[in-house]
N, C-alpha and C positions, 0 to 999 in steps of 0.2 A: 255399494260398489257400482261404479259406472261401466256397465257391460257394453254400452255403445262405444266408449273409448277403447275398451279392450278389443272389441270386434273390429274397430277401425285399424288398430295397430296390427292385428293379425292380417287384415286385408292388405295393408301397406307393406308389411315385412315378412309375411308368411308364418309368423309365430311370435312368441313373446320371449323376452330375456328377463330372467328373474335375478334379483339380488337377495341373498339370505345373510342375516347377521344377527348376532346376539350381543346384548350390552350387559356386562357383568358388574353389578354394584360391589362396593367394598364390603367385606365381611362375610363373603360366601353365601349371600342370600340368593333368591331366585333370579334367573336371568330373563330379561325381556328380549324375545326373539321376534323378528319380523321378516316378511317376504314382500319385497317391492318389485313392481314391474317397471323396467327402466325406460321403455318408450313413452309411457304415460306419466310415470312418477306415482302411480297409485299404489297404496299399501293394500295387498291382497289378503294378508293374514298377519296377526300379531298375537302373542300369548306369553305369559309368564311361565317359564319352565323351571321346576324345582330341581331337576336333574337333567343334564345334557349328555345323553348317550344315544346310541343308534336307535333303540326302541322308542325313546321319547321323541327323537327327531322324525322318525317315521310317522308317529301319531300326529305330530305338529304339521307335517307336510301333507297329510291325507286330505284336508279340506281344499288345498290348492290343487291337488291332483283331481279332485272331484269336479272342479270347474270345467275340466275337459278341454282347455285351450292347448293348441300345439305350442311346444317350447323349442326355442332355438338354442338357448344356453342358460346356464345357472352360474352366477358369480358369487363366490363366498370365500371365507377363510377356510383353512383346512381343519376345522373342528373335528375331533376324533368321532368317528361314526357317521359324519355327514356324507362323505362320498357314497357309502353303501346305502344310506337312507335316500339320497337323491336317486341313485340307480334303481332301487327297488320301488319306492313310493311313486316316483314320477315315471316309472316304466321305461327306464333307460337301461337296457341290458348291457350296453357297451358304451357308457359315457366316459370317455377318456378325459384325463386332465390335459387340456390343451396348452395351458400356460400356468406357471406358478412362479411366485417370487417371494423373497423374504425381505421385508421392510422392517427396520428397527422400530419405526413408529407404530406400524399396524400389524406386524407379525405376518405369518405365511398367508398367501391367498391363492385361489385356484379358480379356473374357469372350466366348467363341465359342459360338454356339448354333445348332442347326438351326432354320430358319424353321418356324413352326407352319403347319398347313393353312389357318388363317384368314389368315395373312400371304400365303400363296401365292395365295389367292383374291381379295385386295384389290388 
C-alpha cells in the first residue's frame, strides 16, 4: 500500500473517500469485496466473503479502520447490513445517507458521510 499517496490525499483534502463494493459470481458462491480510495485509486482491502451480513462486513472493514486515516465519505450500494457496519466499524456514530438513487443497471446506491461541525451546531 502506498501510504505516501494516502498521506498526500489526506493533506490535500482533509480525509479520504472510500468506495465499497462486492462482486457476486453466478451460482451463489463467495463474493469478492473491495475497498478503494477514490482520490488515489488505491485498493485498500479486498477479500472473498462467504456470507455478506453485518457481522462479516464489520470484520471485513476492520483492517481499513485500523489504518487510522480520517474519512470524509463512504460510497457504496445499500447492501443489507452495510450501513450499520460502516457506522460501527469506521466509528461513525451518526453517518447519514446523504444521497441515494435507484438505477436499473446498478441497483441502489448510497453515500455515507460524517456530519460536519456546522451540521452538528445547527
